[in-house]
C-alpha positions, 0 to 999 in steps of 0.5 A: 421056682415052681411051675407056672401053674403053682401058687408061689408064696414069698415069706420074708425072712431076716433081721429078727423075723422069727415066724417064717418057718411056721408061715411057710408050713401053713402055706404049704398045708394050704396048697401053695409052694412056699419060699422063705426069702431073705429081705436082702435077696429081694433088695439085691435082685437075687429074687424077683418079687414079680415071680410070686403071687402072694407076699407074706410079711410074717411075725417076729421083731424086725430090727428089734422093734427099734424106733417102733414095731415094723418101722425100720422094716417098712423104711428099708423096703420102701426105700429099696423096693417100694416101686416093686411093692406097688407094682405087686399090688397093682397087679392084683396079687395078695399081701398078708401081714401078720403081727410084726408084718401087720405093723410093717404094712401100716407103716408102709401105707399099704394098709388101709389103702383108703382111696387106693392110696398105698403110700399114705400112713393113716393107721398106727399100731402102738403099745398094749394098754396093759403095759406088757407083752401078751402071749395068749389065745384070742377069739375073733369074729369076722365081718362076713361082708368084708371084701377080705379074700383071706377070711371068706367063709370063716366064722368065729376063729381062735388064734394066738397073739404074741405082741407088746405093740398091738393096739390099733389106733387112728383118727375117728374119721379114719375108723368110721371109713374103715367100718363103713367100707367093711375093711375091719375084718376081724374084731376081738370077742369074748368067750361067747363070741360077743364083742369084747368092748375093749375089755381085757384080756378078750381085747388083749391090747386095747385096740380101738373098736376091738380091731384085730385086723383090717384089709384094703378096699379090694380085700387083697391086702390083709393085716392082723395081729393074731397069728393064724399060722400058729393054729396049723394043727388041732393040738395047737389049740389050748382046749384041744383035749376037750374038743377031741373028747366032745367030737368023739362023743359025736362020732367025729374026729378033730384029727381030720378037720382043717383048722381055721388057721390053715383055712385062712391061708387056703382062701388066699391060695384058692383065690389065686388058683381061681384067676 
């Protein structure tokens, strides 16, 4: 474990999760000390969750998405370290869930956390309307008034998606509360940044109200289907050659810019540093 002044981020690994290296790299680029920890190490007590300030549920296909994406992971964690997770949240620390991690967070009940209840499941993430796995880049528009720690100061952002079950659904009254509370953090948009209005492929899965990510009322727990860790270098973006040429004509260099993917993680790291 790193020194007391370091921001220590725990990235879960094991059982089909496969984005842990990318996620750890993004946290390191953002200034954190990233620790890839197998789920069983937490359950056995070899590693203490309390020693970290940020917990990341990364992407992948935990337990092969058997019984639904993120379901078994949520049950395994809830039944073994459920109290530790709630204590972590009660301590005001940060949690981020990406793709499969987002699915696990809603199954755990950590999201959306309405009425500060972090045990009740009120949102589901189900099969894409298109009927198949989507591997593409999407454009996202954040709610500038959302309390979400991770998206402060972010504008329109492009990230990749890689999922077969990404459609966010909930009862209409739950969606209304999320919108009213500014808990809908990211929405899918078209190439011009206008609402996707459910139109495929700008909205790749048919999510209600174009929802791509939500947070809890405090803004410290955040889940999203797109992969910000997948945009950790300017050349990750499919349009980078044009962007590079356009920047050169303006006397700029995109090699020196920090991607919106890394900026998202920086927001979390800087929040912890400010405490």
